[in-house]
PQR file of N, CA, C, O and H, with PARSE charges and radii, in Angstrom:
ATOM      1  N   UNK A   1     129.200 -22.859  29.662 -0.4000 1.5000
ATOM      2  CA  UNK A   1     129.069 -22.200  30.952 -0.0000 2.0000
ATOM      3  C   UNK A   1     128.117 -21.009  30.812  0.5500 1.7000
ATOM      4  O   UNK A   1     128.286 -20.170  29.927 -0.5500 1.4000
ATOM      5  N   UNK A   2     127.125 -20.945  31.686 -0.4000 1.5000
ATOM      6  CA  UNK A   2     126.134 -19.872  31.643 -0.0000 2.0000
ATOM      7  C   UNK A   2     126.679 -18.615  32.311  0.5500 1.7000
ATOM      8  O   UNK A   2     127.411 -18.683  33.298 -0.5500 1.4000
ATOM      9  H   UNK A   2     126.987 -21.626  32.405  0.4000 1.0000
ATOM     10  N   UNK A   3     126.310 -17.481  31.758 -0.4000 1.5000
ATOM     11  CA  UNK A   3     126.646 -16.213  32.396 -0.0000 2.0000
ATOM     12  C   UNK A   3     125.840 -16.085  33.681  0.5500 1.7000
ATOM     13  O   UNK A   3     124.700 -16.543  33.755 -0.5500 1.4000
ATOM     14  H   UNK A   3     125.714 -17.426  30.956  0.4000 1.0000
ATOM     15  N   UNK A   4     126.440 -15.456  34.697 -0.4000 1.5000
ATOM     16  CA  UNK A   4     125.792 -15.284  36.003 -0.0000 2.0000
ATOM     17  C   UNK A   4     125.330 -13.845  36.157  0.5500 1.7000
ATOM     18  O   UNK A   4     126.107 -12.908  35.980 -0.5500 1.4000
ATOM     19  H   UNK A   4     127.366 -15.084  34.636  0.4000 1.0000
ATOM     20  N   UNK A   5     124.045 -13.681  36.492 -0.4000 1.5000
ATOM     21  CA  UNK A   5     123.445 -12.359  36.639 -0.0000 2.0000
ATOM     22  C   UNK A   5     122.824 -12.246  38.026  0.5500 1.7000
ATOM     23  O   UNK A   5     122.088 -13.128  38.468 -0.5500 1.4000
ATOM     24  H   UNK A   5     123.414 -14.443  36.636  0.4000 1.0000
ATOM     25  N   UNK A   6     123.132 -11.155  38.696 -0.4000 1.5000
ATOM     26  CA  UNK A   6     122.512 -10.844  39.989 -0.0000 2.0000
ATOM     27  C   UNK A   6     121.403  -9.839  39.752  0.5500 1.7000
ATOM     28  O   UNK A   6     121.644  -8.753  39.223 -0.5500 1.4000
ATOM     29  H   UNK A   6     123.730 -10.438  38.337  0.4000 1.0000
ATOM     30  N   UNK A   7     120.182 -10.198  40.143 -0.4000 1.5000
ATOM     31  CA  UNK A   7     119.036  -9.301  40.051 -0.0000 2.0000
ATOM     32  C   UNK A   7     118.744  -8.781  41.450  0.5500 1.7000
ATOM     33  O   UNK A   7     118.428  -9.553  42.355 -0.5500 1.4000
ATOM     34  H   UNK A   7     119.987 -11.079  40.572  0.4000 1.0000
ATOM     35  N   UNK A   8     118.851  -7.460  41.623 -0.4000 1.5000
ATOM     36  CA  UNK A   8     118.586  -6.827  42.916 -0.0000 2.0000
ATOM     37  C   UNK A   8     117.302  -6.019  42.754  0.5500 1.7000
ATOM     38  O   UNK A   8     117.298  -4.946  42.150 -0.5500 1.4000
ATOM     39  H   UNK A   8     119.108  -6.833  40.888  0.4000 1.0000
ATOM     40  N   UNK A   9     116.212  -6.553  43.305 -0.4000 1.5000
ATOM     41  CA  UNK A   9     114.891  -5.960  43.113 -0.0000 2.0000
ATOM     42  C   UNK A   9     114.013  -6.287  44.312  0.5500 1.7000
ATOM     43  O   UNK A   9     113.866  -7.455  44.672 -0.5500 1.4000
ATOM     44  H   UNK A   9     116.214  -7.424  43.796  0.4000 1.0000
ATOM     45  N   UNK A  10     113.426  -5.264  44.935 -0.4000 1.5000
ATOM     46  CA  UNK A  10     112.587  -5.491  46.103 -0.0000 2.0000
ATOM     47  C   UNK A  10     111.139  -5.811  45.750  0.5500 1.7000
ATOM     48  O   UNK A  10     110.408  -6.333  46.592 -0.5500 1.4000
ATOM     49  H   UNK A  10     113.546  -4.316  44.642  0.4000 1.0000
ATOM     50  N   UNK A  11     110.711  -5.518  44.544 -0.4000 1.5000
ATOM     51  CA  UNK A  11     109.359  -5.862  44.101 -0.0000 2.0000
ATOM     52  C   UNK A  11     109.355  -7.323  43.638  0.5500 1.7000
ATOM     53  O   UNK A  11     110.002  -7.669  42.650 -0.5500 1.4000
ATOM     54  H   UNK A  11     111.304  -5.094  43.859  0.4000 1.0000
ATOM     55  N   UNK A  12     108.635  -8.159  44.347 -0.4000 1.5000
ATOM     56  CA  UNK A  12     108.621  -9.605  44.095 -0.0000 2.0000
ATOM     57  C   UNK A  12     108.199  -9.948  42.667  0.5500 1.7000
ATOM     58  O   UNK A  12     108.816 -10.794  42.019 -0.5500 1.4000
ATOM     59  H   UNK A  12     108.109  -7.878  45.150  0.4000 1.0000
ATOM     60  N   UNK A  13     107.145  -9.290  42.180 -0.4000 1.5000
ATOM     61  CA  UNK A  13     106.648  -9.597  40.832 -0.0000 2.0000
ATOM     62  C   UNK A  13     107.669  -9.261  39.751  0.5500 1.7000
ATOM     63  O   UNK A  13     107.873 -10.044  38.823 -0.5500 1.4000
ATOM     64  H   UNK A  13     106.644  -8.603  42.707  0.4000 1.0000
ATOM     65  N   UNK A  14     108.308  -8.106  39.867 -0.4000 1.5000
ATOM     66  CA  UNK A  14     109.318  -7.708  38.881 -0.0000 2.0000
ATOM     67  C   UNK A  14     110.515  -8.650  38.946  0.5500 1.7000
ATOM     68  O   UNK A  14     111.032  -9.075  37.913 -0.5500 1.4000
ATOM     69  H   UNK A  14     108.142  -7.470  40.621  0.4000 1.0000
ATOM     70  N   UNK A  15     110.953  -8.975  40.158 -0.4000 1.5000
ATOM     71  CA  UNK A  15     112.076  -9.893  40.330 -0.0000 2.0000
ATOM     72  C   UNK A  15     111.779 -11.264  39.748  0.5500 1.7000
ATOM     73  O   UNK A  15     112.635 -11.870  39.103 -0.5500 1.4000
ATOM     74  H   UNK A  15     110.532  -8.630  40.997  0.4000 1.0000
ATOM     75  N   UNK A  16     110.561 -11.754  39.978 -0.4000 1.5000
ATOM     76  CA  UNK A  16     110.164 -13.056  39.430 -0.0000 2.0000
ATOM     77  C   UNK A  16     110.174 -13.031  37.904  0.5500 1.7000
ATOM     78  O   UNK A  16     110.661 -13.965  37.266 -0.5500 1.4000
ATOM     79  H   UNK A  16     109.866 -11.261  40.503  0.4000 1.0000
ATOM     80  N   UNK A  17     109.636 -11.961  37.323 -0.4000 1.5000
ATOM     81  CA  UNK A  17     109.596 -11.841  35.872 -0.0000 2.0000
ATOM     82  C   UNK A  17     110.998 -11.813  35.275  0.5500 1.7000
ATOM     83  O   UNK A  17     111.271 -12.493  34.286 -0.5500 1.4000
ATOM     84  H   UNK A  17     109.240 -11.203  37.841  0.4000 1.0000
ATOM     85  N   UNK A  18     111.886 -11.025  35.877 -0.4000 1.5000
ATOM     86  CA  UNK A  18     113.264 -10.962  35.399 -0.0000 2.0000
ATOM     87  C   UNK A  18     113.953 -12.315  35.527  0.5500 1.7000
ATOM     88  O   UNK A  18     114.614 -12.771  34.594 -0.5500 1.4000
ATOM     89  H   UNK A  18     111.664 -10.472  36.681  0.4000 1.0000
ATOM     90  N   UNK A  19     113.797 -12.953  36.680 -0.4000 1.5000
ATOM     91  CA  UNK A  19     114.442 -14.249  36.895 -0.0000 2.0000
ATOM     92  C   UNK A  19     113.943 -15.286  35.888  0.5500 1.7000
ATOM     93  O   UNK A  19     114.740 -16.017  35.300 -0.5500 1.4000
ATOM     94  H   UNK A  19     113.260 -12.583  37.438  0.4000 1.0000
ATOM     95  N   UNK A  20     112.645 -15.346  35.692 -0.4000 1.5000
ATOM     96  CA  UNK A  20     112.081 -16.326  34.760 -0.0000 2.0000
ATOM     97  C   UNK A  20     112.568 -16.073  33.332  0.5500 1.7000
ATOM     98  O   UNK A  20     112.960 -17.007  32.632 -0.5500 1.4000
ATOM     99  H   UNK A  20     111.998 -14.752  36.169  0.4000 1.0000
ATOM    100  N   UNK A  21     112.542 -14.835  32.911 -0.4000 1.5000
ATOM    101  CA  UNK A  21     112.964 -14.489  31.542 -0.0000 2.0000
ATOM    102  C   UNK A  21     114.436 -14.788  31.323  0.5500 1.7000
ATOM    103  O   UNK A  21     114.810 -15.354  30.295 -0.5500 1.4000
ATOM    104  H   UNK A  21     112.224 -14.076  33.479  0.4000 1.0000
ATOM    105  N   UNK A  22     115.268 -14.413  32.276 -0.4000 1.5000
ATOM    106  CA  UNK A  22     116.706 -14.624  32.138 -0.0000 2.0000
ATOM    107  C   UNK A  22     117.065 -16.113  32.208  0.5500 1.7000
ATOM    108  O   UNK A  22     117.946 -16.576  31.484 -0.5500 1.4000
ATOM    109  H   UNK A  22     114.964 -13.953  33.110  0.4000 1.0000
ATOM    110  N   UNK A  23     116.390 -16.846  33.068 -0.4000 1.5000
ATOM    111  CA  UNK A  23     116.635 -18.284  33.183 -0.0000 2.0000
ATOM    112  C   UNK A  23     116.258 -18.989  31.881  0.5500 1.7000
ATOM    113  O   UNK A  23     116.991 -19.858  31.409 -0.5500 1.4000
ATOM    114  H   UNK A  23     115.674 -16.470  33.656  0.4000 1.0000
ATOM    115  N   UNK A  24     115.128 -18.620  31.308 -0.4000 1.5000
ATOM    116  CA  UNK A  24     114.711 -19.210  30.027 -0.0000 2.0000
ATOM    117  C   UNK A  24     115.711 -18.900  28.914  0.5500 1.7000
ATOM    118  O   UNK A  24     115.876 -19.685  27.980 -0.5500 1.4000
ATOM    119  H   UNK A  24     114.532 -17.914  31.691  0.4000 1.0000
ATOM    120  N   UNK A  25     116.375 -17.750  29.022 -0.4000 1.5000
ATOM    121  CA  UNK A  25     117.365 -17.362  28.013 -0.0000 2.0000
ATOM    122  C   UNK A  25     118.708 -18.045  28.245  0.5500 1.7000
ATOM    123  O   UNK A  25     119.637 -17.869  27.457 -0.5500 1.4000
ATOM    124  H   UNK A  25     116.241 -17.113  29.780  0.4000 1.0000
ATOM    125  N   UNK A  26     118.818 -18.829  29.329 -0.4000 1.5000
ATOM    126  CA  UNK A  26     120.027 -19.608  29.565 -0.0000 2.0000
ATOM    127  C   UNK A  26     121.008 -19.030  30.560  0.5500 1.7000
ATOM    128  O   UNK A  26     122.124 -19.534  30.694 -0.5500 1.4000
ATOM    129  H   UNK A  26     118.063 -18.972  29.969  0.4000 1.0000
ATOM    130  N   UNK A  27     120.610 -17.975  31.263 -0.4000 1.5000
ATOM    131  CA  UNK A  27     121.491 -17.364  32.256 -0.0000 2.0000
ATOM    132  C   UNK A  27     121.279 -17.992  33.630  0.5500 1.7000
ATOM    133  O   UNK A  27     120.195 -18.486  33.938 -0.5500 1.4000
ATOM    134  H   UNK A  27     119.704 -17.566  31.154  0.4000 1.0000
ATOM    135  N   UNK A  28     122.318 -17.968  34.442 -0.4000 1.5000
ATOM    136  CA  UNK A  28     122.208 -18.362  35.846 -0.0000 2.0000
ATOM    137  C   UNK A  28     121.866 -17.099  36.625  0.5500 1.7000
ATOM    138  O   UNK A  28     122.590 -16.107  36.538 -0.5500 1.4000
ATOM    139  H   UNK A  28     123.199 -17.566  34.192  0.4000 1.0000
ATOM    140  N   UNK A  29     120.775 -17.123  37.384 -0.4000 1.5000
ATOM    141  CA  UNK A  29     120.277 -15.919  38.048 -0.0000 2.0000
ATOM    142  C   UNK A  29     120.364 -16.064  39.557  0.5500 1.7000
ATOM    143  O   UNK A  29     119.917 -17.060  40.126 -0.5500 1.4000
ATOM    144  H   UNK A  29     120.187 -17.929  37.455  0.4000 1.0000
ATOM    145  N   UNK A  30     120.947 -15.057  40.198 -0.4000 1.5000
ATOM    146  CA  UNK A  30     120.944 -14.944  41.647 -0.0000 2.0000
ATOM    147  C   UNK A  30     120.017 -13.785  41.988  0.5500 1.7000
ATOM    148  O   UNK A  30     119.898 -12.839  41.209 -0.5500 1.4000
ATOM    149  H   UNK A  30     121.310 -14.248  39.735  0.4000 1.0000
ATOM    150  N   UNK A  31     119.355 -13.848  43.154 -0.4000 1.5000
ATOM    151  CA  UNK A  31     118.392 -12.812  43.537 -0.0000 2.0000
ATOM    152  C   UNK A  31     118.750 -12.208  44.873  0.5500 1.7000
ATOM    153  O   UNK A  31     119.251 -12.887  45.770 -0.5500 1.4000
ATOM    154  H   UNK A  31     119.452 -14.617  43.787  0.4000 1.0000
ATOM    155  N   UNK A  32     118.483 -10.904  44.993 -0.4000 1.5000
ATOM    156  CA  UNK A  32     118.591 -10.199  46.266 -0.0000 2.0000
ATOM    157  C   UNK A  32     117.429  -9.227  46.344  0.5500 1.7000
ATOM    158  O   UNK A  32     117.115  -8.550  45.365 -0.5500 1.4000
ATOM    159  H   UNK A  32     118.076 -10.353  44.264  0.4000 1.0000
ATOM    160  N   UNK A  33     116.788  -9.154  47.510 -0.4000 1.5000
ATOM    161  CA  UNK A  33     115.644  -8.262  47.686 -0.0000 2.0000
ATOM    162  C   UNK A  33     116.015  -6.957  48.368  0.5500 1.7000
ATOM    163  O   UNK A  33     115.175  -6.070  48.517 -0.5500 1.4000
ATOM    164  H   UNK A  33     117.043  -9.703  48.305  0.4000 1.0000
ATOM    165  N   UNK A  34     117.276  -6.834  48.786 -0.4000 1.5000
ATOM    166  CA  UNK A  34     117.715  -5.579  49.402 -0.0000 2.0000
ATOM    167  C   UNK A  34     119.215  -5.401  49.199  0.5500 1.7000
ATOM    168  O   UNK A  34     119.919  -6.327  48.796 -0.5500 1.4000
ATOM    169  H   UNK A  34     117.959  -7.555  48.665  0.4000 1.0000
ATOM    170  N   UNK A  35     119.683  -4.201  49.486 -0.4000 1.5000
ATOM    171  CA  UNK A  35     121.083  -3.872  49.270 -0.0000 2.0000
ATOM    172  C   UNK A  35     122.040  -4.672  50.131  0.5500 1.7000
ATOM    173  O   UNK A  35     123.128  -5.030  49.679 -0.5500 1.4000
ATOM    174  H   UNK A  35     119.112  -3.449  49.814  0.4000 1.0000
ATOM    175  N   UNK A  36     121.655  -4.955  51.356 -0.4000 1.5000
ATOM    176  CA  UNK A  36     122.520  -5.733  52.256 -0.0000 2.0000
ATOM    177  C   UNK A  36     122.798  -7.122  51.672  0.5500 1.7000
ATOM    178  O   UNK A  36     123.941  -7.578  51.645 -0.5500 1.4000
ATOM    179  H   UNK A  36     120.771  -4.664  51.723  0.4000 1.0000
ATOM    180  N   UNK A  37     121.746  -7.778  51.209 -0.4000 1.5000
ATOM    181  CA  UNK A  37     121.899  -9.119  50.630 -0.0000 2.0000
ATOM    182  C   UNK A  37     122.712  -9.050  49.345  0.5500 1.7000
ATOM    183  O   UNK A  37     123.537  -9.924  49.079 -0.5500 1.4000
ATOM    184  H   UNK A  37     120.817  -7.408  51.231  0.4000 1.0000
ATOM    185  N   UNK A  38     122.480  -8.016  48.551 -0.4000 1.5000
ATOM    186  CA  UNK A  38     123.215  -7.851  47.295 -0.0000 2.0000
ATOM    187  C   UNK A  38     124.711  -7.735  47.550  0.5500 1.7000
ATOM    188  O   UNK A  38     125.514  -8.336  46.835 -0.5500 1.4000
ATOM    189  H   UNK A  38     121.810  -7.306  48.767  0.4000 1.0000
ATOM    190  N   UNK A  39     125.088  -6.967  48.564 -0.4000 1.5000
ATOM    191  CA  UNK A  39     126.511  -6.809  48.888 -0.0000 2.0000
ATOM    192  C   UNK A  39     127.155  -8.137  49.253  0.5500 1.7000
ATOM    193  O   UNK A  39     128.331  -8.358  48.962 -0.5500 1.4000
ATOM    194  H   UNK A  39     124.437  -6.479  49.145  0.4000 1.0000
ATOM    195  N   UNK A  40     126.395  -9.023  49.888 -0.4000 1.5000
ATOM    196  CA  UNK A  40     126.926 -10.338  50.258 -0.0000 2.0000
ATOM    197  C   UNK A  40     127.113 -11.238  49.034  0.5500 1.7000
ATOM    198  O   UNK A  40     127.966 -12.125  49.038 -0.5500 1.4000
ATOM    199  H   UNK A  40     125.440  -8.844  50.124  0.4000 1.0000
ATOM    200  N   UNK A  41     126.317 -11.009  47.990 -0.4000 1.5000
ATOM    201  CA  UNK A  41     126.373 -11.856  46.798 -0.0000 2.0000
ATOM    202  C   UNK A  41     127.339 -11.363  45.730  0.5500 1.7000
ATOM    203  O   UNK A  41     127.723 -12.125  44.843 -0.5500 1.4000
ATOM    204  H   UNK A  41     125.624 -10.288  47.987  0.4000 1.0000
ATOM    205  N   UNK A  42     127.732 -10.105  45.806 -0.4000 1.5000
ATOM    206  CA  UNK A  42     128.610  -9.539  44.779 -0.0000 2.0000
ATOM    207  C   UNK A  42     130.009 -10.132  44.907  0.5500 1.7000
ATOM    208  O   UNK A  42     130.613 -10.133  45.980 -0.5500 1.4000
ATOM    209  H   UNK A  42     127.420  -9.485  46.526  0.4000 1.0000
ATOM    210  N   UNK A  43     130.504 -10.638  43.771 -0.4000 1.5000
ATOM    211  CA  UNK A  43     131.870 -11.152  43.711 -0.0000 2.0000
ATOM    212  C   UNK A  43     132.316 -11.176  42.254  0.5500 1.7000
ATOM    213  O   UNK A  43     131.552 -10.814  41.360 -0.5500 1.4000
ATOM    214  H   UNK A  43     130.013 -10.637  42.900  0.4000 1.0000
ATOM    215  N   UNK A  44     133.532 -11.595  42.021 -0.4000 1.5000
ATOM    216  CA  UNK A  44     134.104 -11.580  40.669 -0.0000 2.0000
ATOM    217  C   UNK A  44     133.491 -12.608  39.723  0.5500 1.7000
ATOM    218  O   UNK A  44     133.762 -12.568  38.523 -0.5500 1.4000
ATOM    219  H   UNK A  44     134.153 -11.889  42.747  0.4000 1.0000
ATOM    220  N   UNK A  45     132.681 -13.517  40.229 -0.4000 1.5000
ATOM    221  CA  UNK A  45     132.094 -14.534  39.348 -0.0000 2.0000
ATOM    222  C   UNK A  45     130.848 -14.024  38.619  0.5500 1.7000
ATOM    223  O   UNK A  45     130.342 -14.701  37.723 -0.5500 1.4000
ATOM    224  H   UNK A  45     132.462 -13.549  41.204  0.4000 1.0000
ATOM    225  N   UNK A  46     130.349 -12.845  38.987 -0.4000 1.5000
ATOM    226  CA  UNK A  46     129.174 -12.285  38.319 -0.0000 2.0000
ATOM    227  C   UNK A  46     129.571 -11.630  37.002  0.5500 1.7000
ATOM    228  O   UNK A  46     130.634 -11.022  36.882 -0.5500 1.4000
ATOM    229  H   UNK A  46     130.759 -12.296  39.714  0.4000 1.0000
ATOM    230  N   UNK A  47     128.693 -11.771  36.027 -0.4000 1.5000
ATOM    231  CA  UNK A  47     128.911 -11.136  34.730 -0.0000 2.0000
ATOM    232  C   UNK A  47     128.107  -9.855  34.587  0.5500 1.7000
ATOM    233  O   UNK A  47     128.475  -8.975  33.809 -0.5500 1.4000
ATOM    234  H   UNK A  47     127.830 -12.265  36.125  0.4000 1.0000
ATOM    235  N   UNK A  48     126.997  -9.743  35.342 -0.4000 1.5000
ATOM    236  CA  UNK A  48     126.121  -8.581  35.228 -0.0000 2.0000
ATOM    237  C   UNK A  48     125.313  -8.436  36.498  0.5500 1.7000
ATOM    238  O   UNK A  48     124.933  -9.429  37.118 -0.5500 1.4000
ATOM    239  H   UNK A  48     126.699 -10.458  35.974  0.4000 1.0000
ATOM    240  N   UNK A  49     125.049  -7.186  36.889 -0.4000 1.5000
ATOM    241  CA  UNK A  49     124.138  -6.897  37.996 -0.0000 2.0000
ATOM    242  C   UNK A  49     123.033  -6.003  37.458  0.5500 1.7000
ATOM    243  O   UNK A  49     123.304  -4.953  36.875 -0.5500 1.4000
ATOM    244  H   UNK A  49     125.358  -6.379  36.385  0.4000 1.0000
ATOM    245  N   UNK A  50     121.784  -6.422  37.654 -0.4000 1.5000
ATOM    246  CA  UNK A  50     120.624  -5.595  37.343 -0.0000 2.0000
ATOM    247  C   UNK A  50     120.134  -5.064  38.683  0.5500 1.7000
ATOM    248  O   UNK A  50     119.696  -5.827  39.543 -0.5500 1.4000
ATOM    249  H   UNK A  50     121.564  -7.275  38.127  0.4000 1.0000
ATOM    250  N   UNK A  51     120.214  -3.745  38.848 -0.4000 1.5000
ATOM    251  CA  UNK A  51     120.044  -3.145  40.172 -0.0000 2.0000
ATOM    252  C   UNK A  51     118.926  -2.114  40.177  0.5500 1.7000
ATOM    253  O   UNK A  51     118.940  -1.157  39.404 -0.5500 1.4000
ATOM    254  H   UNK A  51     120.571  -3.125  38.149  0.4000 1.0000
ATOM    255  N   UNK A  52     117.956  -2.327  41.063 -0.4000 1.5000
ATOM    256  CA  UNK A  52     116.907  -1.345  41.319 -0.0000 2.0000
ATOM    257  C   UNK A  52     117.543  -0.218  42.140  0.5500 1.7000
ATOM    258  O   UNK A  52     118.230  -0.488  43.125 -0.5500 1.4000
ATOM    259  H   UNK A  52     117.945  -3.104  41.691  0.4000 1.0000
ATOM    260  N   UNK A  53     117.324   1.028  41.748 -0.4000 1.5000
ATOM    261  CA  UNK A  53     118.020   2.126  42.426 -0.0000 2.0000
ATOM    262  C   UNK A  53     117.247   2.718  43.604  0.5500 1.7000
ATOM    263  O   UNK A  53     117.838   3.447  44.400 -0.5500 1.4000
ATOM    264  H   UNK A  53     116.766   1.247  40.948  0.4000 1.0000
ATOM    265  N   UNK A  54     115.972   2.439  43.746 -0.4000 1.5000
ATOM    266  CA  UNK A  54     115.168   2.963  44.857 -0.0000 2.0000
ATOM    267  C   UNK A  54     114.742   1.803  45.750  0.5500 1.7000
ATOM    268  O   UNK A  54     113.668   1.226  45.577 -0.5500 1.4000
ATOM    269  H   UNK A  54     115.492   1.846  43.099  0.4000 1.0000
ATOM    270  N   UNK A  55     115.620   1.468  46.723 -0.4000 1.5000
ATOM    271  CA  UNK A  55     115.353   0.316  47.568 -0.0000 2.0000
ATOM    272  C   UNK A  55     115.368   0.723  49.030  0.5500 1.7000
ATOM    273  O   UNK A  55     116.012   1.705  49.401 -0.5500 1.4000
ATOM    274  H   UNK A  55     116.492   1.937  46.864  0.4000 1.0000
ATOM    275  N   UNK A  56     114.654  -0.037  49.868 -0.4000 1.5000
ATOM    276  CA  UNK A  56     114.686   0.247  51.306 -0.0000 2.0000
ATOM    277  C   UNK A  56     116.056  -0.077  51.888  0.5500 1.7000
ATOM    278  O   UNK A  56     116.754  -0.964  51.398 -0.5500 1.4000
ATOM    279  H   UNK A  56     114.132  -0.835  49.567  0.4000 1.0000
ATOM    280  N   UNK A  57     116.427   0.636  52.916 -0.4000 1.5000
ATOM    281  CA  UNK A  57     117.747   0.412  53.532 -0.0000 2.0000
ATOM    282  C   UNK A  57     118.836   0.991  52.675  0.5500 1.7000
ATOM    283  O   UNK A  57     118.830   2.188  52.386 -0.5500 1.4000
ATOM    284  H   UNK A  57     115.860   1.357  53.314  0.4000 1.0000
ATOM    285  N   UNK A  58     119.765   0.170  52.267 -0.4000 1.5000
ATOM    286  CA  UNK A  58     120.855   0.609  51.373 -0.0000 2.0000
ATOM    287  C   UNK A  58     120.302   0.657  49.963  0.5500 1.7000
ATOM    288  O   UNK A  58     119.799  -0.343  49.449 -0.5500 1.4000
ATOM    289  H   UNK A  58     119.770  -0.802  52.502  0.4000 1.0000
ATOM    290  N   UNK A  59     120.396   1.807  49.346 -0.4000 1.5000
ATOM    291  CA  UNK A  59     119.883   1.958  47.986 -0.0000 2.0000
ATOM    292  C   UNK A  59     121.032   2.041  47.006  0.5500 1.7000
ATOM    293  O   UNK A  59     120.809   2.171  45.803 -0.5500 1.4000
ATOM    294  H   UNK A  59     120.804   2.618  49.763  0.4000 1.0000
TER
END
């Protein structure tokens, strides 16, 4: 079973790089481009959240 990681990043290039690297390492990656979407994805099945701290809207 792969660990599940939520990447919360509004910069598309950085998010793509993180997702690609983590996926290649065998992790299951979920993506959110803003805080609102991240809140909808957060649940007990996640093992890690990588969170950008300076985001539009909810930071």
